[in-house]
N, C-alpha and C positions, 0 to 999 in steps of 0.2 A: 397150130401155132399159136394161138392166142393160149390155149390154154396150156403150154410148155410155161408161154411164159410167166400166165397166170401162176404156174405151180412153184417157179424158180420165185416170184414176189411173194407168193404166200411164205418157200421156206425162208426167204430173208428178213420176211417180218417175223417169225418166228424166232431167228437166231437171234436177232436183235432184242426181243421180247427176253428172252430165257437169256441173254446177258445182264440186261438192265435189272431182269429179278433178282439174279446172283451176283450182281452186285448191289442191288439194295440190301440184300440180306447179307452181308458182311458185317460182323461184328467189328462194338465199340473199339475193342482191341484192335482187331484188324485193321481201322480205318487209323489207330493211333501209330501202328507200327508201319503203315506207308506215308505218314507223315512224317517221322521220322524220318525213313530213309530219305525223301525226298529231300530233306532239309539238307539231309548229309551229302547228296549229288552232287547237290545245288552249290555247298560249302566246297567242295574239291573244285566246284568250275570258277572259286574264286565270288559267287554271285552274295555275296553276305545276306542283302535284305531282304532279298526271295527268299535265303535259308533259315532268318530269324524268326521271319512272319510263319514260316513249315512251324518249326520247332512252338512258337507263340500257339498255333493250332492247337499242336497235340496236346501240351499242357492244357490251356482251357478244356480240351475233351476231353481226360484225366489226369487229373491235377495230383494224384496219390501215386504217379509215376515217378519213377526215375529217368528215364532214359535220354527225353527231352530235354531235362534240368542241366543234363551232363554235358548234351551236345551244345545246347545254348551258353553253356559253360566253358567249353572249350573252345567256340568262336570268339567269344569278348574276349578271353586270354589272347589268341592267334593275333586278334585284333588290336592289343593292348588297352583294352577300355575295363579297367579294372573294377574300375566302381560299378558299372553295369554287373561286371563278373559279381562281386559281392555284393549287390542284390539279390541276382540270382540262387545263389545259392543259401540266402536265407530265409526266399519264398520256399525253397527246396524244404527244406528245415523246418519249416510251418508246415506244410504241406502232406510230406509223403512219412506214412506213417509206418509202414510194413516193415518189420525189423534188416532183412537184409537189402533192402530196398535205400533204406535209411542211411545204412554203414557206409553205403556208395559215395552218399553226398556226404556225412559227417568226414571222410577220408578227402574227398578234396576240398572242404574248408579247412584241416588240416592244411595241407597243400598250400592253402591259400595264405596262412600264415607260416609255414618254414619258410616257402620262397621270396618270403618279403613285399609282397604286391597291398599288404597292410600299409606297410611303408610310403606306399606311393598315394594312398589315398588320404592318409592322414600324415605327414611329410615333418621328421622332426625339426626342432625350433631352431637349432644352426645349422651351419651352411654345411652342404660337404666338403671335405678335405679333396685338396690336393695331392696327390701318389706317384710315387714309382711305381707302386704296388697295387692292390687289388683295386678293381673299378666298386667304388663305394658310393659311385653317385644313384646308382639303384635304375629300376626302369621310369619311364616319363611320367609326370606327378600331375595326377588327375585328382578330382574329387568329385561329388554326388550334388548335382543339379538341388538348392534348397524346397524345391517340391518333389521332388523323387521318391520312389516307394524307401520306407527305412530299407537298411543291410545290416552287413557285419560292423560298419564305420558307427552305425546311429546307436547300437547295439554296446560299441566301445566306448561310443562320448560320454560316459562319467567316469567308467573304469580306468583309462589311459590317463599317459600324459603327454599324447600324442598333439598335436595343434594343426585344426583344419586348414587348408591353401584353397586358394583360385586356382578353378580349371585352367590346363593353359593345354591347347591345341597342339604347340610345340613342342615340346620338352629344351628343359636349356639344360647341357649337357657341358661340365667343364671340360676339357681337353684335360687329359692328362698328362705331365709332364716331370721333368725327374728337378728338386730344389738341391741346391749343394747349401748346408750349414755355413757358419763364420767357420770350423776347424775345418771344410773342405771334405766331410765327409756328405756323401751321396744318400740322402736321407726322408723326411716327409715335412710337408710344411705344415708343421706342430708347431701354437705358437707359445712359449714359454712365460714367465714369470720371472722374473729375474732371479737367475738359479746362486747359491751361495757360492762364494768363490771356493772352500773347499769339499763343492760338491760338485765341481765340472767337468771334472777329470776324476775317477776312483780308482785310477791305477790296477784296473783288470780283474779286481775282486770279486770270489763269485761267493754270491748268495743265495744258502738253501732254506728254503720255506717246509718247515717240517711239519706234514699231518698224517691225517691217515683214508685220503680220500681222492687226492689228486691224481693215480692213477687211471682212474676212469676214462674211458674214451671219451671225449668230444662230440657233439653233433656233427663239427663238420659244412655250420652255415656261412653267410657273409659276416653276418656279425662275427665271430669267433677269429676268421683271416682276418677282419681285421683289427681286430684285438688284438693278437697275436704279432702280426705286421708291425704294429706301435711300438708295441712291446722291443720288439728288435730293431727297429731304429733307436729308443731311447737308450737300449743297451750297449748301441754302437757311438750313437753321438758321446756318452758320458762316460765310454770304457768300463763298460763291468755285464757279468752276467747273472742273474738268476732264477731259478730251477724250482721245481716244487718236489718232495720227496714222498711218496703216497705211502710208505712203505711202516711207518709208525703204528700203534694200536689205540683204538681212542680211549679203552679204559685204561695207557700205562703210559700214556704220553706226557701228561701231568706230571706226574714222577719221577720223567726220565727230562724233562726238562727244573724238575727242583733238584732233583742230582747232577747235573751240570750248571746249574747256576750259582749250587754252595760249592760247587769243588774249583770255579771260580773260570770256568768255561778252557777256552784253546783257542786255536790260530782259526778256527775256522768264524764264516760268519753266519751263525745260526737265528735263523728265525722260527718262533714255537706258534702253533695254533692250538687253540689248550679249549676244549668243552668247558660247558659250566658245568660246576661241581665242586666241592668242599675243600679239593685239594688243592685246586686252582686259585679260590679267596684265599686261600692259607699260602698259596706262594706268594699273592699280590700283596699280604699284606705283614709281610714278611720283606718286602723289599727285591723280591728276587728280580722283578719285571721293572726294564728302566723306565724313569718315570719322563712321560712323555711331555710334557708341560714344558720342561726346558728346551725345548724344540720349535716356536712356533713358528721359525721362518721356512719351519719344512712341511710341519704336519697343525694345519688348522682345524681346529676341531670344530668350529662353527661352519664350516663349507657343509652341504646337504649332504656330502656326499659318505660324509662321515655320522652322520647323524640317522641315517636311514633304519641303520641297525642298529635297535639302540643297546643293544650289549655294554656299550664301553659306560652304559648310566650305574651298573651294577658294578662296575670299579673304579668309581670317582672315592677317593679320599682326601677331606678337606679341599686341596687345590689338586690334588695330585691327579694325574691318567695313566696307567698301568700297563694299559690295550684298547683295544681298537679292531674295528672289522669296517669294510666296507659295503655299501650296497646292502641288499634286506634279508633277515632271517628267513628261512623257510616257514610254510605256512605249517600250522598246528592244526588242531584236535577241530575234523568235523563230524558230520553224518552222511555217509551214502545211503541211496534208495534204493531200490529194487522198482525200476518201472513198471516192467513189464508186471508185476504182481501190482503193485499201486491200482496200474488201470484196470484188473481184473477187480477188484475189489471197490470200485467206483470212483478213485478218487483221481484228481487229473492232477502229474505230478509238476505240471508247468505251475500250477497256484503254489510249488513249498516255493520256486523262482521268485515266481510275483511277490509273494511275503516280504522273501529277502531284500527283492530290489526295494519293496516301498516303505519298508521297518516295522511292518509286523508281522515280524517272523519271530514270537515269542515261546516262554516256555507253552502257556496256554493255547497257541496254536498248535505245536509240536505235538500237546498232549492228547490234545481233537482228533487227530490226524495218527496217533497212535492206537486209539480207541476206537476209532472205526475201524481201522485194518487188524484189528488183532477183535472185532467181533464179527469179520468179516470171515477171518482164520478160522475161529471156534464153529462155524457153521457152513465150513466150504465143504468140498469135493476132497478136499488133499485126506488119505488114510493114516500118514504119519502128521505128527503132530507140531504145525506151523508156528512161528514167535514173531510177535511184530515188531522187537527190538535184539541183535545181538550186538554185546559190544566189548573192549578193551574197559574193565570196568573200572580201574582205577585211574586211566585220563577222562573215562566219563564224568569219573565224580567231581576232579580236579578241575576238567570245564564248566560243570553246573556251576562250582565255585565263582571261577573268575568271569562267568556270564552274569552275576549277579553283585559285581562289585565285591566279590570276596575276596579273602586271601583267609591261607594259612600261616604266614609272617610275611610281616611288613616291614620295610626299610624307612625311617625317620629321616626327617634332612638332615642330620646331626651324622648320619652314616649308620647310627645303630639300629637294631634290629628290635619289631616289638611280635608280641602274641595276640595275632589275629583269627585263631582258631573259633573262640567262643564268641564272633562279634554279630549283633544278628543276621548283617547280612548274610555273612558264611553260614552259622546256622539255618537260616530258611534255604538255601541251597541245596545243605546237604541231607533235608529232611525232604524236600522234593527231589534230589536224585535216588533218594533209599524209595518213596513212593514210586517213581516210574521201572527202579528194577523191582518192585514187587508186583505190581501190575504187568510189567510186560516184558521182562528178561529171559534171555534164553538161555535156562541153566547149566552145567556143565555136570556131563557125568562126572562122576566119583575118578575114573580112570582117564578120563579126557588127556588128549595128547597138547602140548602146545600147541595153542593158537586155535583152539577147538573155535574159540568165538567166531574168528574169522572165517573157519572152512565154513561152518554152518549158514553163513550169508552167502558165501559164493556159491553155495549147491541150492541157494535157495530155497531155505528154510527159513531163512529171517528178511522180514520187509523192511527195516531200517540195521544199518550198523554205525554205530561212533566208535572212531578209531582217529589213527594221526593221518595226516593227509599224504604222509608219505611212504603209505602203504603201498609195497614193494608190485612195479607191474606184472612183475612174474608170480604174484601170489592168486591175481584175475586171471590166469590163463584160460582158467576153466567154465565161467562163469558164463552161463546162457541166458544172458539175460541185459538188459541193455540198464546201466548205474546211473546215477545222477547225483550230484554230492553240493552241498552247501554248507554255511556254517554253522556252527552252535548257537542255536535261537539263546533270544536276550532275556535276563531274567526281570521282574519285575522294578529293580532299583538301577538297573540299567541303563543308558542312552541309546546303546547302538551293540549292535555284536560284537562279540572280540574274540582273537585266540592268541594264545602264547607265544609271545616273540622271545625264541629260543636262539640266538646265533654263536657263533663261536668265538673266541679272541685272540688277536693276535696281538704277541708280547716278545722283546727284545729283551732278552737277558740283562738287570743290569751288570753283571761283572765285566762289560763291554767296556765300558766308561763311554765318557760325551764323544769324544772323534768319532772311534768305532759304531758309534749307535747313531751317530748325526750320518752318518755315508751310509748304514742301512736303511732308516727311515727315508732320508732320500728316495733311498732306488724302489721303494715299496709303494711313495707314492707316485712314481712313473708306472710300476706295474700295476700298481689299483686306478689308474686316470682314469675319466672318464675315455670313452673310444670316440673320434673325432665323426660327425657325421650320425653318432647313434648315441647322441647323451643320455637319450631318453628312455635309454632302453632298460629293463630290467631284465637281467640277464639270468638269475634264478628264476624269473617270470618264465622266461623262452622255455627253461629246462623241465620247471616242473607240467608245463604245457605237452612238452612233446613227451613225458612219460605218465599224463593225466591218461586213468583207464576210466576214462567217466565221458558224457554225452557235452556239446557244445558250450550250454548253459554255462553248466560247470567252469567251463575254459574260459569264457567272456564276462562271465560275472561273479561266481562264488571266487576262483584265484585269485584275481584282481583287486575286489575285495579283501582281499587275508590282508594283501602288503600294504594295505593302508595305514597308515600311520594309527590314526583313529581306530581304528580296527584291532592294535594292539597293543598287550597288555606282557609286563616281567612280571617273571614269581620270584620269589627267593629262599622256599624253604629248600632248595637245594647246595646252596651256597654254605650251608652251616656244620659242620663237624657234626657235629653229634646230635643229628636229626636222621633218620632214615625215615620220612613219610609212608610209604608204602608198611615198613614193616611197625612203626609207632602207632599209627593209624586208620591208615586205607583197610588194612586186611579187616579192621573193624566193623567197616560199611558194608553191605550186603545187601539182598533183599530183607524185610522185617528186620533191618537192624535196630538199636535204639541210639539215635545220635549224641544223647546226654553221656552216656557212658562209653559209647569211642573215644568222643572227648575227655571222660575224664579218664582212659587208660593215655592217651599222649600225652594230658597233661602229669600225669604222672613219670612218664618216661622222661619229660624235660625238665623235668626240677631243677636238676642240674646241667642244663646248658647256660654257662655263666652269661652267653651273648645275650639272652633272651629274656626279655622280665613274663616270665609266666608267674600267673600270680597264686604268692606263695602265701595259699590257705589252705586250712585242715579241708579236704575232700572227705566227705561225709559219707560213709560207706551206704550204698547203692543197692534196694531192695527194689527191686525187679516188678512188677507187675505179675500175676498167676499168668496173668494171659500172653507174657513175654517169656515167660521161664520155661511153660512148655507148649508144643503144639495138641498134645494128647496127654494128659498131664496123668492117666490112669493104667494106661496103657499095658502094664505089667498086671493087673487086678484082675481086665474084664476084657469081653469078645467084645471089638469094639464092630462096627455094623457100617458096610461099602456106603453105605450116604453122608456118613461124617466127612470121607474124604472127598466129598463130592464139592466141599466148601476150601477146598484146599486147591492151592497150583502146586504149581509143579515143583518149585521149590519146599514149599509146606510139605506136600508128600514126601521126600525125599530125608529132610529135620525127622518126620514123624517117624518113619521107618530105623531113622538113624539114631532115633532117640531111646530107641532099647539097648542099643548095645553103649550110647552112653554113659547110659545109666548103671553099668558094671564096668565103667572105668575105663572104655574102650579110646584109644588113641587114633586119628584118620588119616590119612594121606592126603584128601582132598583139603586145600588151604582154606577154601571159605567155612569148608563145617566144622574146620578144629577152631575155627576163629569164634565161629558161632557158640560153638557150644562152652569155647571160654572162659568168654561174656555171659555164662548160666552160674549164678552161684551154686546150685548143687552138684554144679560135677567136677569130679575129682579124676582127669587123664590121668591114667597110671601104665599102661597096658597098650603095647604096640602092637599096630594090628597083624603085625605074621604071629605075637603070642597068645591072641587070644580064641579064648576054647567059647564055641558055640553053647556046649554043652550046662553051661551054666542059666542060658535063656530057659526058661517053664515054659506052660505048653501056654498060656496066655500069649508070651512073649513072639512065641514060634508062628504063632495062629497068623497073630496080630501082620508080624512079619513078612509072611506069604500071602495074606492077602491085599497088604501095601502093595508090595512088589507086582503082582498082580494087576492091581488096579494102575499101575502105570506103566505095564506095559500096553495094558489095554487104550490107556488113553495118549500110548506115545512120548511118554516122557522118558525113558529108557527105552533099550531093546531088549 
């Protein structure tokens, strides 16, 4: 009997020991999963404090995994603790690095913003509206404690117009009521200044805003719901209808406006949204738009909402104002970067954001990173050639000019224009841009399709892309890396980073006369009025953030920065009829270009522009140095050696190969190549590519062409 008991006891000890051993052998990942599972079970039983503790233990165990962060975020959202949700998302974004895991966190961060939880942490400065429409009061208003960990709100602190509020344990929700205005119309408690007598009742008129974009679908968020409701209330209160017609074309709407206004209009009430171009400017010069200074009791241009979009400054003549816009213009040119590729090169992408934030994001800083990236790529595992930079060349050059305080065309205080293409600040920027293009640019093949530069970046062939912020989301559908986005760096003559502010302009045809124009202007002032409870909301920023294809810091730091007035500039080269900046000048700026020669080309083209004070001096004939005339000066007289090609970039090889054809007068389909040879004094391009006969080439030229072609293929410069 004792033996049996002993055996049972021994067996029990062995089982317990085995379980202990097995338990002790659990992997860290298994312990993590157990903690998350226990937390979820506790949360289902409403044991939130214990669940929170389990999730935090899991995070401490494996901070690089996303599951515990996501469950803890959900717990805080369910508890309406938006500040803690904000903080845990920020911590997760810093700790989680694996791409698929981080995407889950970023998705929650976007949800956090889109659902308006930031408006809870950072309350708009005005009071909520009282309405019979949508509930605009939002969730409870809370905020972080002063000594708590930094979160989304801290990142936004310097970049938004929100004002922190005192935390409250019980939200003060204003009850929904119906307000009857003096005319007996059920509506909304929206206070108004004294309404001009002739605008109190607009007699049922229908006003149509003519543009090319209003047909796009909205985001369907609380802001848009409140905005549309407020507009409806105003229409009912003052007896009018206003709607947008997005069926027009951007490249022809200015001409349609000119024709309509010149012919005296008709019985309709039309408002035109015009793009920034010379047709618009010529139309306003001809007084085809109503002078808005005649109605200061309706449109007060001292109000901030009219000054945020600086476009009206371009169309002020003496004391006349012929157009306006409300809110902010969309962001301009910036720099996208492949975070995955930079990390491979040993470069921390966050340092770029940090430099942007602390004011040290400069040309030199950008060039240092380009050099380090190119050095890595030149010595990397990649079989095909990779480049540090791909870009929309013309956008890049113009961004460089304004980033150094330069301009192609300036505007004086008296409204006249000035020639600034050869100013020192502009010239310095152009020479720097040429250097960057020469050293780091991803050159396009002769037969490249439109948008080649963009596709090269998307497929991972370049580390940086310089282009407009508004690159469509669809264009990035096929990228397999995480992208960042920052402003264009500042030049040595600038105080900060800037981007071009190019909003559209809203005009009323002058043929309508005062009575009709007053009614339209009044309706527009209500249509574009601040939405109560959302006065500090930047509608354009919400839209840009929604469509962003980049990372969290781009949305929280770069985009808000690009909207700020001190980071926006106007340009005037697009409002003069006889100036085509691309054709007259930018086509002569490329890798290895002679900036002075390009400036002389533009000066010659603009000599007859009456509105521009181009120096009327005789331009001496330009005699480029032998080095700038040829890449391989005697490739038609001797066999070149491959070692000579080792000193050439991709662009240099391309030019050297095509020099062989250019000597015989061949023209080129490649616009950059054609512009390059057009600038050579020896070049006489008379033969179209389809008519060129290769039999004119001698043996030296044929062998050298073959050598260069094989070298380009070997280096990955061409397929």
